[in-house]
C-alpha positions in Angstrom: -24.9 -8.5 13.8 -24.0 -10.6 10.7 -26.1 -8.3 8.6 -24.1 -5.3 9.7 -20.8 -7.2 9.2 -21.9 -8.2 5.7 -22.8 -4.6 4.8 -19.4 -3.4 6.1 -17.6 -6.1 4.1 -19.5 -5.2 1.0 -18.8 -1.5 1.4 -15.1 -2.2 1.9 -15.0 -0.9 5.5 -13.5 -4.0 6.9 -10.3 -4.2 4.8 -8.9 -0.8 5.5 -5.7 0.2 7.4 -3.4 3.1 7.9 0.3 2.4 8.5 3.2 4.7 9.2 6.8 4.0 8.4 9.9 4.7 6.4 10.2 4.1 2.7 12.8 1.5 1.9 12.7 2.4 -1.8 11.9 5.3 -4.0 8.3 5.3 -5.4 8.6 4.0 -9.0 6.3 3.8 -11.9 5.8 0.7 -14.0 3.4 -0.9 -16.4 2.1 -4.5 -16.0 2.1 -7.0 -18.9 -1.6 -6.2 -19.4 -0.8 -2.5 -19.8 -2.0 -1.3 -16.3 0.1 1.5 -14.8 1.1 1.2 -11.2 3.3 3.0 -8.6 5.3 0.8 -6.2 7.4 1.2 -3.1 8.4 -0.7 0.0 7.7 0.5 3.5 9.3 -0.4 6.9 7.0 -0.2 9.9 8.3 -0.6 13.5 5.6 -1.2 16.2 6.3 0.9 19.3 7.5 -1.3 22.1 8.2 -4.3 19.8 11.4 -5.6 18.3 11.6 -6.3 14.6 10.5 -4.5 11.4 7.5 -5.3 9.3 8.0 -4.6 5.6 5.1 -4.0 3.3 4.9 -3.6 -0.5 2.9 -0.5 -1.5 1.0 -0.5 -4.7 -1.0 2.4 -6.2 -2.9 1.7 -9.4 -2.3 4.5 -11.9 -5.8 4.4 -13.4 -7.2 5.4 -10.0 -5.1 8.6 -9.9 -4.8 11.9 -11.8 -1.4 12.8 -13.2 -1.0 15.4 -10.5 -1.6 12.8 -7.8 0.9 10.4 -9.4 3.6 13.2 -9.6 3.1 13.9 -5.9 3.5 10.3 -5.0 6.6 9.9 -7.2 8.2 12.8 -5.2 8.5 10.4 -2.2 12.0 8.9 -1.9 13.8 6.2 0.1 14.1 7.3 3.8 11.0 9.5 3.8 8.6 9.0 6.6 5.1 8.5 5.3 1.6 7.4 6.3 -0.1 5.0 3.9 -3.9 4.4 3.8 -5.4 1.5 1.8 -6.5 -2.1 1.8 -4.5 -5.1 2.9 -3.2 -7.3 0.1 -1.8 -10.8 0.7 -0.4 -12.9 -2.2 1.8 -15.9 -2.6 4.5 -16.3 -5.2 6.9 -19.2 -5.5 6.2 -20.5 -2.0 6.5 -17.2 -0.2 3.7 -15.0 1.2 3.9 -11.3 0.6 1.9 -8.7 2.6 1.2 -5.3 1.1 -1.1 -2.4 0.9 -3.1 -1.3 -2.2 -2.8 2.4 -1.3 -5.5 5.1 -1.7 -3.2 7.7 -0.1 0.4 8.3 0.8 0.9 11.3 3.0 
C-alpha cells in the first residue's frame, strides 16, 4: 500500500481538489518581484448543512496558461459562481495561516 501511496504522491494525485463557490473579488493579473505573472482571486465556499464560510485565495500562474486562457479567467468577476480545480496551498505570513488553491482550471 505504501508503494501505491508514494506513486500517487509523486504523480500529484493526492493534492488535488475541486471547490465551488462565489468569487469575493474580480480575477486580477499581477507580476511578482521575480517577474512571474499570476492571476489572483478570492473564493467563498459554503459547505451544505454547515454554518460559516471558508475563504480561499486562488492563484493561477501565468506561465502555465495561454493568453486566451488568461483572458477567459480574467472575465470572471466578483459575485460569479465558479468551480475551481487545483492543488491545495498552505502558507504562513506574519503569524497567520492562509489556505488557497493553485488553480489549474476555473469554470
